[in-house]
C-alpha positions as CSV (number, residue, x, y, z in Angstrom):
1,M,0.0,0.0,0.0
2,T,1.2,3.5,-0.7
3,G,1.0,6.0,2.1
4,T,-0.4,9.5,2.0
5,P,1.6,12.5,3.1
6,E,-0.3,12.4,6.4
7,G,0.8,8.8,7.0
8,N,-2.8,7.5,6.9
9,D,-1.9,4.4,4.9
10,E,-4.1,2.0,6.9
11,G,-6.8,4.2,8.3
12,L,-10.5,4.3,7.5
13,R,-11.3,4.8,3.9
14,P,-14.8,6.1,2.9
15,S,-14.8,3.7,-0.1
16,E,-14.9,0.8,2.4
17,F,-18.3,1.8,3.5
18,A,-19.9,2.8,0.2
19,G,-22.0,-0.4,0.1
20,V,-23.1,-0.5,3.7
21,G,-26.3,1.5,3.1
22,L,-27.1,-0.6,0.1
23,Q,-26.5,-3.8,2.0
24,L,-28.9,-2.7,4.7
25,A,-31.6,-1.8,2.2
26,V,-31.1,-5.2,0.4
27,C,-31.4,-7.1,3.7
28,I,-34.7,-5.2,4.6
29,L,-36.1,-5.7,1.1
30,G,-35.1,-9.3,1.1
31,G,-36.9,-9.8,4.4
32,L,-39.9,-7.9,3.1
33,Y,-40.2,-10.1,0.0
34,L,-39.6,-13.3,1.9
35,G,-42.2,-12.4,4.5
36,Q,-44.8,-11.6,1.8
37,W,-44.1,-14.9,0.1
38,L,-44.5,-16.8,3.4
39,D,-47.7,-14.9,4.2
40,R,-49.2,-15.9,0.8
41,R,-48.1,-19.4,1.2
42,F,-49.3,-20.0,4.7
43,S,-52.1,-17.4,5.0
44,T,-50.5,-15.7,8.0
45,A,-50.7,-12.1,6.8
46,P,-49.2,-9.8,8.1
47,W,-47.1,-11.7,10.6
48,M,-44.4,-13.1,8.4
49,L,-44.0,-9.7,6.7
50,F,-43.3,-8.1,10.0
51,I,-40.9,-10.8,11.1
52,G,-39.2,-10.6,7.7
53,V,-38.8,-6.8,7.7
54,F,-37.5,-6.7,11.3
55,G,-35.3,-9.7,10.8
56,G,-33.8,-8.3,7.7
57,A,-33.2,-5.0,9.4
58,A,-31.6,-6.8,12.4
59,L,-29.3,-8.8,10.0
60,G,-28.4,-5.6,8.1
61,I,-27.6,-3.7,11.2
62,Y,-25.5,-6.6,12.6
63,S,-23.6,-6.8,9.4
64,M,-23.0,-3.0,9.5
65,Y,-21.8,-3.2,13.1
66,R,-19.3,-6.0,12.3
67,K,-17.9,-4.1,9.4
68,L,-17.5,-0.9,11.4
69,M,-15.9,-2.7,14.4
70,A,-13.4,-4.5,12.2
71,A,-12.5,-1.2,10.5
72,Q,-12.1,0.5,13.9
73,A,-9.8,-2.3,15.1
74,R,-7.7,-2.0,12.0
75,E,-7.4,1.8,12.5
76,E,-6.4,1.4,16.1
77,A,-3.8,-1.2,15.2
78,A,-2.4,1.1,12.5
79,K,-2.3,4.0,15.0
80,A,-0.4,1.8,17.5
81,R,2.1,0.8,14.8
82,R,2.7,4.5,13.9
83,R,3.3,5.3,17.5
84,G,5.8,2.5,17.7
85,G,3.9,0.3,20.0
86,S,2.6,-3.2,19.2
87,G,-1.0,-3.8,18.2
88,P,-3.5,-5.6,20.4
89,A,-2.6,-9.2,21.2
């Protein structure tokens, strides 16, 4: 990797998170369509729709959380290396 003049060669990059919002929307819409299909199949309207939408939202938010926490850990490790310390064990 090439470094920038500020030395931020391993910090957070906005391009890493460009698809996070889209991923959240896809999870919610996937849950919505799955819930509608299950409601039509089992005549349980609107319960499967609700479960699908909220389940999709939960999965999307969990995925977003994991991605952000991993990026934060990488950034902290890069800061520690720049300061001359060792990263987390």
